[in-house]
Structure formats: C-alpha cells, structure tokens
C-alpha positions as CSV (number, residue, x, y, z in Angstrom):
1,V,22.6,262.1,-132.9
2,E,24.8,260.8,-135.7
3,K,27.2,257.9,-135.0
4,D,30.0,260.1,-136.4
5,D,29.4,262.6,-133.6
6,L,30.4,260.2,-130.8
7,K,34.0,261.5,-130.6
8,K,34.8,261.8,-126.9
9,V,35.1,265.3,-125.5
10,R,35.8,264.1,-121.9
11,D,35.2,261.2,-119.6
12,L,32.5,261.6,-117.0
13,E,33.1,260.9,-113.3
14,F,30.5,258.6,-111.9
15,T,29.6,256.5,-108.9
16,V,27.7,253.3,-108.9
17,V,24.6,253.7,-106.7
18,G,23.4,250.9,-104.5
19,E,19.7,250.1,-104.2
20,T,19.5,251.7,-100.7
21,D,20.8,255.0,-102.1
22,L,18.5,255.3,-105.0
23,P,15.9,258.0,-105.2
24,E,12.6,256.5,-104.1
25,E,10.9,257.2,-107.5
26,L,13.7,255.7,-109.5
27,K,13.7,252.6,-107.2
28,Q,10.0,252.1,-107.8
29,V,10.3,252.4,-111.6
30,I,13.3,249.9,-111.7
31,G,11.2,247.5,-109.5
32,E,8.4,247.6,-112.2
33,K,10.8,247.2,-115.1
34,K,13.5,244.8,-113.9
35,T,12.0,241.6,-115.3
36,A,12.7,242.8,-118.9
37,P,15.8,244.5,-120.2
38,F,15.7,248.3,-119.8
39,K,17.8,251.4,-120.4
40,M,16.7,254.7,-118.8
41,T,17.7,258.0,-117.3
42,Y,16.5,259.9,-114.2
43,T,17.4,263.3,-113.0
44,D,17.0,265.2,-109.8
45,D,18.1,268.8,-109.2
46,Q,21.8,267.9,-109.1
47,N,22.5,264.5,-110.6
48,L,21.9,262.4,-113.7
49,Y,21.2,258.7,-113.0
50,I,21.8,256.2,-115.8
51,A,20.2,252.8,-115.3
52,V,20.7,249.7,-117.4
53,G,19.0,246.4,-116.6
54,Y,19.5,243.1,-118.2
55,G,16.1,241.5,-117.5
56,E,15.5,238.1,-115.9
57,Q,18.5,235.8,-115.8
58,E,18.2,232.1,-115.0
59,N,21.0,232.1,-112.5
60,G,22.3,234.7,-110.1
61,G,25.8,236.0,-109.4
62,Y,26.0,238.4,-112.3
63,S,28.0,241.6,-112.1
64,I,27.9,244.6,-114.5
65,S,30.8,246.7,-115.5
66,V,30.8,250.2,-116.9
67,R,33.1,250.1,-119.9
68,E,32.8,253.7,-120.8
69,L,30.8,256.8,-119.7
70,Y,31.8,260.0,-121.6
71,L,30.6,263.2,-123.0
72,T,30.6,264.0,-126.8
73,E,29.7,267.3,-128.5
74,N,26.0,266.6,-128.2
75,A,25.4,263.4,-126.2
76,I,26.5,261.2,-123.3
77,V,27.7,257.7,-124.2
78,A,27.1,254.9,-121.7
79,D,28.5,251.4,-122.4
80,T,27.9,248.6,-119.9
81,E,28.6,244.9,-120.0
82,L,27.0,242.0,-118.1
83,L,29.6,239.6,-116.7
84,E,28.5,236.1,-115.8
85,Q,29.5,234.5,-112.6
86,A,28.5,231.3,-110.8
87,G,25.0,231.4,-109.3
88,T,21.9,229.3,-108.9
89,E,18.8,231.4,-108.4
90,K,17.0,233.7,-110.9
91,S,18.2,237.3,-110.8
92,Y,17.5,240.6,-112.3
93,P,20.9,242.3,-112.7
94,Y,20.9,246.1,-113.2
95,I,23.3,248.9,-112.6
96,V,22.7,252.6,-111.8
97,V,25.4,255.2,-112.1
98,K,25.2,258.7,-110.9
99,T,27.0,261.5,-112.7
100,E,26.8,265.3,-112.9
101,Y,23.6,266.8,-114.2
102,L,23.8,267.3,-118.0
103,E,21.0,268.0,-120.5
104,E,22.5,266.0,-123.4
105,P,20.7,262.8,-124.5
106,V,22.2,259.5,-123.4
107,I,23.3,256.9,-126.0
108,F,23.4,253.4,-124.7
109,Q,25.9,251.0,-126.4
C-alpha cells in the first residue's frame, strides 16, 4: 500500500475492548507478546480486532488513545498514542479496539 493512497474514505466506528471481553485466543496471544511492543490484528466471524502494545514500561498508569481509525481505498489506518501518567509499578500497556469485519490490510501509524 502506497503512502499516497492513505486518503480517508470514511472513519470507522470502534469500541475499546477490555481484557475480560477479549476472545480467549486473542487474550492468550497478547499475554505471550505483551513484554515487547506489538501490532496485530485478529478476526472472528463478525469483527476485526486491532491490538497495539507498547511493551514493558518502567512505571504504570499509562493510558492509550486512538487518534484515528479510518478506511482508505485499500487499507485501514490505525493511529494510537501512549499517554504517560503517574505510576510506580512496571506495566505492559496495550489497547484492543473492535470494529466491523473488513478484509483490507491494517496500516499502523
């Protein structure tokens, strides 16, 4: 996918999925990968899950915002941002968003 082709066709509606609502298989994969940064997708019959992890952080209290999630002519663009907050323990911040099932590849920014 060319960078020039990232013109937004439409925003995608999404919900942030908490750990308790994740599909079991996805929860297991995130558990294995969370110590290092990761970007991945997972699909079931109806939904596309987009997961972004920021690896081990020395202190907790992080939050992650979804800056953009939109569809282009031939891809889905997902842009997230790690926001630092006060915390003292190690943490493994990640976010999972659920959106409609689409076959286009996901570009992480």
